[in-house]
All heavy atoms as an XYZ file, in Angstrom:
640
protein
N       0.804     -1.172      0.000
C       0.000      0.000      0.000
C       0.867      1.264      0.000
O       0.591      2.182     -0.725
C      -0.916     -0.015      1.221
C      -2.186      0.715      0.956
S      -3.428      0.605      2.231
C      -3.975     -1.063      2.086
N       1.894      1.285      0.823
C       2.833      2.407      0.794
C       3.888      2.088     -0.262
O       4.483      1.018     -0.221
C       3.498      2.608      2.169
C       2.454      2.964      3.219
C       4.551      3.700      2.105
C       3.007      3.100      4.619
N       4.140      2.997     -1.195
C       5.171      2.750     -2.199
C       6.524      2.449     -1.543
O       6.827      2.961     -0.462
C       5.223      4.060     -2.992
C       3.897      4.695     -2.769
C       3.468      4.280     -1.389
N       7.311      1.631     -2.208
C       8.595      1.196     -1.645
C       9.507      2.357     -1.267
O      10.121      2.340     -0.192
C       9.322      0.275     -2.626
C       8.661     -1.083     -2.745
O       7.882     -1.457     -1.839
O       8.918     -1.774     -3.748
N       9.602      3.364     -2.138
C      10.507      4.476     -1.825
C      10.025      5.248     -0.597
O      10.824      5.648      0.254
C      10.694      5.396     -3.026
C       9.401      6.029     -3.528
O       8.302      5.509     -3.220
O       9.487      7.036     -4.252
N       8.730      5.393     -0.466
C       8.183      6.082      0.697
C       8.388      5.254      1.960
O       8.771      5.783      3.010
C       6.685      6.385      0.487
O       6.542      7.210     -0.683
C       6.082      7.096      1.674
N       8.151      3.951      1.875
C       8.349      3.068      3.030
C       9.807      3.080      3.475
O      10.097      3.092      4.684
C       7.901      1.652      2.693
N      10.721      3.107      2.524
C      12.148      3.153      2.847
C      12.489      4.439      3.582
O      13.167      4.412      4.619
C      12.990      3.024      1.572
O      12.722      1.753      0.970
C      14.470      3.159      1.857
N      12.035      5.554      3.060
C      12.337      6.843      3.709
C      11.648      6.971      5.058
O      12.218      7.527      5.996
C      11.948      8.013      2.805
C      12.861      8.199      1.631
C      14.321      8.372      2.025
O      14.627      8.902      3.123
O      15.187      7.980      1.240
N      10.451      6.441      5.188
C       9.766      6.467      6.468
C      10.545      5.646      7.503
O      10.741      6.086      8.639
C       8.343      5.940      6.320
C       7.480      5.939      7.574
C       7.345      7.336      8.165
C       6.110      5.356      7.257
N      11.018      4.484      7.104
C      11.833      3.663      7.994
C      13.113      4.363      8.406
O      13.517      4.306      9.585
N      13.746      5.034      7.480
C      14.964      5.787      7.805
C      14.668      6.910      8.790
O      15.446      7.163      9.720
C      15.583      6.366      6.538
C      16.223      5.337      5.648
C      16.734      5.963      4.374
N      17.353      4.956      3.525
C      17.560      5.107      2.233
N      17.215      6.236      1.620
N      18.126      4.149      1.537
N      13.548      7.604      8.572
C      13.178      8.700      9.466
C      12.931      8.173     10.878
O      13.395      8.767     11.854
C      11.942      9.424      8.928
N      12.219      7.077     10.979
C      11.919      6.501     12.296
C      13.211      6.089     13.001
O      13.406      6.390     14.188
C      10.950      5.312     12.170
C      10.834      4.537     13.469
C       9.579      5.797     11.710
N      14.107      5.423     12.292
C      15.371      4.999     12.913
C      16.204      6.202     13.352
O      16.783      6.207     14.437
C      16.164      4.112     11.951
C      15.614      2.705     11.846
C      16.522      1.783     11.065
N      16.797      2.238      9.713
C      15.993      2.036      8.661
N      14.854      1.391      8.816
N      16.329      2.457      7.471
N      16.247      7.239     12.525
C      17.019      8.437     12.873
C      16.399      9.123     14.091
O      17.105      9.580     14.987
C      17.091      9.394     11.684
C      17.834     10.676     11.969
C      19.310     10.403     12.244
N      19.979     11.628     12.611
C      20.580     11.838     13.784
N      20.631     10.890     14.689
N      21.144     12.983     14.052
N      15.079      9.201     14.112
C      14.391      9.843     15.235
C      14.727      9.141     16.549
O      14.933      9.779     17.573
C      12.891      9.813     14.983
C      12.099     10.626     15.959
C      11.449     10.176     17.072
C      11.868     12.032     15.910
N      10.822     11.215     17.717
C      11.063     12.373     17.017
C      12.260     13.052     15.029
C      10.648     13.674     17.267
C      11.837     14.342     15.278
C      11.055     14.635     16.385
N      14.786      7.827     16.513
C      15.087      7.045     17.712
C      16.499      7.314     18.232
O      16.777      7.085     19.408
C      14.906      5.555     17.436
C      13.461      5.185     17.204
C      13.287      3.781     16.658
O      14.228      3.181     16.128
N      12.082      3.260     16.762
N      17.371      7.801     17.372
C      18.749      8.084     17.760
C      18.940      9.504     18.296
O      19.979      9.808     18.864
C      19.674      7.891     16.556
C      19.711      6.484     16.034
C      20.435      6.394     14.703
O      20.771      7.394     14.075
N      20.663      5.175     14.252
N      17.940     10.349     18.092
C      18.084     11.745     18.499
C      18.003     11.893     20.017
O      17.155     11.269     20.659
C      16.973     12.601     17.885
C      17.027     12.874     16.396
C      15.802     13.674     15.975
C      18.291     13.609     16.015
N      18.838     12.750     20.580
C      18.663     13.105     21.986
C      17.312     13.826     22.148
O      16.817     14.459     21.211
C      19.819     14.067     22.268
C      20.793     13.848     21.164
C      20.008     13.379     19.990
N      16.735     13.726     23.300
C      15.401     14.265     23.538
C      15.298     15.751     23.216
O      14.312     16.192     22.618
C      14.975     14.000     24.983
C      13.566     14.437     25.349
C      12.531     13.782     24.450
C      13.291     14.118     26.805
N      16.304     16.525     23.575
C      16.225     17.965     23.314
C      16.221     18.271     21.824
O      15.497     19.158     21.364
C      17.354     18.722     24.032
C      18.746     18.309     23.586
O      18.943     17.130     23.217
O      19.654     19.166     23.631
N      16.981     17.511     21.037
C      16.990     17.731     19.582
C      15.689     17.247     18.959
O      15.191     17.852     18.013
C      18.195     17.046     18.950
C      19.473     17.816     19.305
C      20.722     17.320     18.656
N      20.627     17.070     17.247
C      21.416     16.205     16.612
N      22.346     15.543     17.282
N      21.303     16.019     15.325
N      15.137     16.156     19.478
C      13.840     15.686     18.976
C      12.766     16.726     19.264
O      11.914     17.009     18.404
C      13.490     14.346     19.604
N      12.800     17.307     20.446
C      11.820     18.337     20.791
C      11.955     19.540     19.864
O      10.947     20.129     19.451
C      11.987     18.754     22.248
N      13.187     19.909     19.527
C      13.410     21.029     18.600
C      12.919     20.709     17.187
O      12.494     21.604     16.460
C      14.897     21.387     18.541
C      15.405     22.037     19.821
O      14.572     22.496     20.637
O      16.642     22.068     20.004
N      12.995     19.449     16.797
C      12.601     19.033     15.447
C      11.110     18.735     15.329
O      10.592     18.576     14.224
C      13.402     17.797     15.039
N      10.424     18.671     16.439
C       9.018     18.294     16.459
C       8.109     19.181     15.600
O       7.221     18.654     14.925
C       8.530     18.263     17.908
C       7.281     17.473     18.207
C       7.371     16.045     17.696
C       7.018     17.474     19.700
N       8.298     20.494     15.550
C       7.420     21.310     14.706
C       7.437     20.912     13.230
O       6.400     20.946     12.567
C       7.954     22.738     14.905
C       8.571     22.710     16.266
C       9.175     21.329     16.387
N       8.586     20.500     12.719
C       8.656     20.052     11.330
C       7.868     18.775     11.094
O       7.196     18.620     10.067
N       7.938     17.861     12.053
C       7.178     16.616     11.960
C       5.696     16.925     12.011
O       4.907     16.420     11.207
C       7.576     15.636     13.087
C       6.706     14.399     13.051
C       9.044     15.273     12.988
N       5.305     17.792     12.936
C       3.891     18.145     13.063
C       3.379     18.851     11.818
O       2.228     18.638     11.424
C       3.681     19.019     14.292
C       3.668     18.228     15.558
N       3.031     18.635     16.685
C       4.220     17.042     15.876
C       3.182     17.752     17.643
N       3.921     16.775     17.164
N       4.204     19.688     11.212
C       3.779     20.396     10.010
C       3.504     19.413      8.874
O       2.489     19.526      8.174
C       4.839     21.417      9.598
N       4.389     18.447      8.683
C       4.180     17.460      7.627
C       2.958     16.601      7.936
O       2.138     16.337      7.051
C       5.420     16.587      7.438
C       5.309     15.507      6.349
C       4.979     16.115      4.988
C       6.587     14.692      6.279
N       2.815     16.180      9.173
C       1.652     15.377      9.554
C       0.355     16.143      9.302
O      -0.611     15.590      8.764
C       1.732     14.972     11.020
S       2.909     13.661     11.369
N       0.326     17.399      9.698
C      -0.882     18.205      9.521
C      -1.214     18.386      8.045
O      -2.381     18.308      7.647
C      -0.705     19.569     10.188
N      -0.188     18.582      7.255
C      -0.413     18.741      5.814
C      -0.974     17.459      5.209
O      -1.929     17.491      4.428
C       0.890     19.121      5.120
C       0.723     19.376      3.644
C       2.028     19.740      2.972
O       2.908     20.321      3.621
O       2.158     19.416      1.777
N      -0.401     16.332      5.564
C      -0.862     15.056      5.018
C      -2.247     14.681      5.544
O      -3.057     14.099      4.822
C       0.135     13.945      5.348
C       1.497     14.047      4.679
C       2.435     12.970      5.202
C       1.371     13.956      3.160
N      -2.521     15.013      6.802
C      -3.805     14.662      7.410
C      -4.909     15.646      7.031
O      -6.088     15.331      7.150
C      -3.664     14.607      8.927
N      -4.509     16.835      6.606
C      -5.501     17.846      6.267
C      -6.017     18.604      7.479
O      -6.963     19.384      7.361
N      -5.403     18.376      8.615
C      -5.768     19.076      9.844
C      -4.652     18.895     10.855
O      -3.901     17.922     10.795
C      -7.072     18.543     10.417
C      -7.002     17.079     10.832
C      -8.329     16.564     11.342
O      -8.841     17.120     12.332
O      -8.843     15.621     10.742
N      -4.545     19.820     11.799
C      -3.509     19.676     12.828
C      -3.773     18.461     13.712
O      -4.922     18.130     13.994
C      -3.616     20.958     13.640
C      -4.503     21.866     12.880
C      -5.299     21.056     11.924
N      -2.720     17.812     14.109
C      -2.820     16.675     15.024
C      -2.448     17.134     16.419
O      -1.713     18.112     16.584
C      -1.884     15.556     14.582
C      -2.129     14.970     13.196
C      -1.106     13.889     12.894
C      -3.533     14.429     13.075
N      -2.910     16.442     17.441
C      -2.530     16.832     18.799
C      -1.034     16.640     19.028
O      -0.435     15.714     18.484
C      -3.352     15.901     19.692
C      -3.745     14.760     18.825
C      -3.787     15.274     17.417
N      -0.468     17.523     19.802
C       0.949     17.419     20.149
C       1.067     16.461     21.326
O       0.772     16.814     22.463
C       1.506     18.783     20.505
C       2.995     18.750     20.810
O       3.567     17.633     20.926
O       3.586     19.825     20.951
N       1.487     15.249     21.045
C       1.640     14.232     22.084
C       3.092     14.057     22.492
O       3.427     13.137     23.238
C       1.058     12.903     21.595
C      -0.426     12.952     21.204
C      -0.870     11.613     20.627
C      -1.285     13.350     22.384
N       3.957     14.928     21.982
C       5.359     14.900     22.359
C       6.207     14.055     21.436
O       5.707     13.336     20.572
N       7.523     14.141     21.613
C       8.448     13.450     20.723
C       8.388     11.931     20.822
O       8.734     11.238     19.872
C       9.826     13.965     21.135
C       9.655     14.767     22.347
C       8.208     15.016     22.559
N       7.924     11.402     21.939
C       7.908      9.947     22.102
C       6.962      9.258     21.124
O       7.208      8.117     20.736
C       7.537      9.582     23.539
N       5.912      9.939     20.725
C       4.937      9.305     19.820
C       4.873      9.966     18.446
O       4.050      9.604     17.622
C       3.525      9.273     20.450
C       3.502      8.416     21.687
C       3.027     10.661     20.729
N       5.751     10.911     18.194
C       5.723     11.633     16.917
C       5.869     10.698     15.718
O       5.185     10.861     14.706
C       6.810     12.704     16.887
N       6.733      9.707     15.823
C       6.924      8.799     14.694
C       5.735      7.864     14.507
O       5.417      7.478     13.381
C       8.220      8.004     14.842
C       9.462      8.847     14.674
S       9.620      9.657     13.049
C       9.159     11.345     13.435
N       5.057      7.530     15.597
C       3.827      6.745     15.457
C       2.774      7.554     14.703
O       2.098      7.035     13.820
C       3.291      6.323     16.822
C       4.204      5.340     17.525
O       4.875      4.541     16.830
O       4.252      5.364     18.768
N       2.665      8.827     15.051
C       1.735      9.693     14.341
C       2.119      9.795     12.868
O       1.253      9.711     11.993
C       1.712     11.092     14.959
C       1.018     11.154     16.297
C       1.054     12.551     16.889
O       2.119     13.171     16.975
N      -0.105     13.044     17.279
N       3.400      9.976     12.599
C       3.852     10.102     11.220
C       3.558      8.828     10.431
O       3.068      8.898      9.304
C       5.349     10.427     11.176
C       5.952     10.640      9.794
C       5.299     11.819      9.081
C       7.460     10.838      9.889
N       3.819      7.684     11.017
C       3.540      6.413     10.318
C       2.065      6.280      9.970
O       1.718      5.884      8.853
C       3.975      5.232     11.164
C       5.456      4.955     11.106
C       5.768      3.650     11.775
N       5.956      3.879     13.194
C       6.924      3.344     13.910
N       7.779      2.516     13.365
N       7.046      3.608     15.178
N       1.203      6.597     10.906
C      -0.235      6.473     10.666
C      -0.686      7.444      9.577
O      -1.436      7.076      8.668
C      -1.029      6.705     11.972
C      -2.516      6.838     11.701
C      -0.765      5.568     12.947
N      -0.204      8.667      9.632
C      -0.602      9.670      8.650
C      -0.091      9.299      7.262
O      -0.816      9.425      6.272
C      -0.122     11.074      9.082
C      -0.294     12.085      7.976
C      -0.863     11.518     10.324
N       1.133      8.815      7.173
C       1.669      8.390      5.877
C       0.858      7.213      5.338
O       0.491      7.189      4.160
C       3.173      8.037      5.974
C       3.662      7.309      4.728
C       3.993      9.298      6.206
N       0.562      6.258      6.182
C      -0.242      5.111      5.757
C      -1.596      5.584      5.224
O      -2.031      5.172      4.148
C      -0.437      4.140      6.922
C      -1.295      2.959      6.575
C      -0.762      1.861      5.926
C      -2.651      2.953      6.872
C      -1.553      0.773      5.584
C      -3.453      1.880      6.542
C      -2.908      0.785      5.898
N      -2.270      6.435      5.979
C      -3.580      6.927      5.558
C      -3.495      7.723      4.265
O      -4.363      7.610      3.399
C      -4.212      7.788      6.649
C      -4.719      6.973      7.827
O      -4.794      5.728      7.718
O      -5.039      7.587      8.873
N      -2.455      8.538      4.129
C      -2.300      9.352      2.922
C      -2.069      8.485      1.687
O      -2.532      8.811      0.594
C      -1.143     10.337      3.096
N      -1.371      7.377      1.866
C      -1.077      6.484      0.739
C      -2.239      5.534      0.442
O      -2.330      4.985     -0.648
C       0.182      5.680      1.015
S       1.679      6.674      1.047
N      -3.100      5.350      1.398
C      -4.198      4.399      1.255
C      -5.243      4.887      0.265
O      -5.827      4.095     -0.456
C      -4.847      4.167      2.612
C      -5.942      3.143      2.597
C      -6.504      2.985      3.954
N      -7.082      4.265      4.365
C      -7.927      4.399      5.345
N      -8.274      3.356      6.061
N      -8.408      5.581      5.669
N      -5.489      6.160      0.216
C      -6.537      6.711     -0.633
C      -6.215      6.586     -2.114
O      -6.133      5.505     -2.680
N      -5.993      7.689     -2.732
C      -5.763      7.751     -4.179
C      -4.300      7.546     -4.539
O      -3.871      7.922     -5.615
C      -6.249      9.092     -4.709
N      -3.535      6.963     -3.662
C      -2.117      6.760     -3.932
C      -1.283      7.739     -3.142
O      -1.784      8.637     -2.481
N      -0.008      7.544     -3.214
C       0.932      8.354     -2.446
C       0.909      9.808     -2.905
O       0.885     10.087     -4.106
C       2.335      7.774     -2.624
O       3.262      8.531     -1.909
N       0.925     10.739     -1.957
C       1.055     12.147     -2.342
C       2.348     12.356     -3.133
O       3.335     11.660     -2.889
C       1.102     12.884     -1.003
C       0.464     11.956     -0.027
C       0.781     10.570     -0.523
N       2.357     13.296     -4.039
C       3.547     13.515     -4.864
C       4.777     13.846     -4.022
O       4.694     14.625     -3.079
C       3.181     14.700     -5.762
C       1.760     15.010     -5.507
C       1.285     14.219     -4.347
N       5.870     13.223     -4.379
C       7.185     13.508     -3.782
C       7.245     13.244     -2.276
O       8.050     13.842     -1.573
C       7.629     14.941     -4.070
C       7.488     15.345     -5.497
N       8.269     14.803     -6.497
C       6.629     16.198     -6.105
C       7.911     15.325     -7.655
N       6.917     16.169     -7.443
N       6.404     12.341     -1.768
C       6.372     12.081     -0.331
C       7.687     11.495      0.156
O       8.191     11.891      1.209
C       5.203     11.168      0.036
C       5.026     10.869      1.526
C       4.969     12.146      2.354
C       3.785     10.027      1.743
N       8.273     10.580     -0.583
C       9.554     10.007     -0.175
C      10.623     11.092     -0.074
O      11.389     11.131      0.893
C       9.991      8.922     -1.156
N      10.652     11.985     -1.032
C      11.621     13.076     -1.020
C      11.377     14.001      0.172
O      12.320     14.441      0.837
C      11.544     13.872     -2.316
C      12.491     15.047     -2.378
C      12.346     15.842     -3.668
O      11.699     15.406     -4.608
N      12.941     17.012     -3.704
N      10.139     14.277      0.470
C       9.812     15.156      1.594
C      10.207     14.523      2.921
O      10.692     15.209      3.823
C       8.335     15.501      1.549
C       8.028     16.330      0.298
C       6.575     16.629      0.140
N       6.153     17.521      1.210
C       4.903     17.582      1.634
N       3.989     16.805      1.112
N       4.579     18.414      2.595
N      10.001     13.221      3.045
C      10.428     12.522      4.257
C      11.945     12.568      4.405
O      12.468     12.777      5.493
C       9.936     11.071      4.236
C       8.435     10.879      4.450
C       8.024      9.458      4.058
C       8.052     11.184      5.883
N      12.645     12.379      3.296
C      14.112     12.439      3.331
C      14.590     13.836      3.716
O      15.501     13.985      4.540
C      14.682     12.030      1.982
N      13.972     14.840      3.144
C      14.374     16.217      3.470
C      14.102     16.535      4.932
O      14.930     17.180      5.590
C      13.621     17.209      2.571
C      14.081     17.164      1.125
C      13.176     17.933      0.185
O      12.108     18.438      0.624
O      13.515     18.026     -1.009
N      12.981     16.065      5.442
C      12.670     16.276      6.854
C      13.719     15.608      7.736
O      14.268     16.206      8.657
C      11.284     15.727      7.185
C      10.828     15.850      8.634
C      10.686     17.310      9.044
C       9.526     15.096      8.832
N      14.022     14.348      7.420
C      15.019     13.595      8.197
C      16.378     14.295      8.183
O      17.071     14.347      9.202
C      15.135     12.174      7.636
C      16.236     11.343      8.263
C      16.289      9.943      7.677
N      16.305      9.877      6.244
C      17.399      9.954      5.486
N      18.585     10.104      6.038
N      17.309      9.858      4.176
N      16.760     14.817      7.052
C      18.073     15.460      6.946
C      18.167     16.753      7.753
O      19.270     17.183      8.090
C      18.423     15.709      5.476
C      18.677     14.424      4.669
C      18.847     14.739      3.191
C      19.874     13.663      5.217
N      17.025     17.343      8.088
C      17.072     18.543      8.944
C      17.403     18.194     10.385
O      17.699     19.069     11.170
C      15.738     19.316      8.915
O      14.703     18.523      9.500
C      15.364     19.722      7.502
N      17.333     16.925     10.728
C      17.599     16.491     12.101
C      19.081     16.241     12.353
O      19.463     15.915     13.470
C      16.839     15.216     12.440
C      15.369     15.301     12.212
C      14.612     16.425     12.180
C      14.488     14.225     11.966
N      13.314     16.106     11.931
C      13.200     14.766     11.790
C      14.655     12.846     11.857
C      12.093     13.972     11.536
C      13.549     12.049     11.604
C      12.295     12.622     11.452
N      19.911     16.361     11.349
C      21.339     16.068     11.517
C      22.053     17.143     12.294
O      21.681     18.247     12.396
C      22.001     15.943     10.144
O      21.420     14.874      9.454
């Protein structure tokens, strides 16, 4: 259901997020929330950095389930992940 390139980038983002120190994850959280809100079509509740990747996975899954993957989603996930370096 999720295209391979998107699934790969989502997996990379999740693994990178797990490696971030809490303070850096908290600083990066607005970018994650912005992408989630855009994909979901509405803002999501801020449940903190511990569940941000769960929210992202669900939103990506839902976005890909409908009419197919949003354009350039894999690239957007990669760009988001690279801002965490």
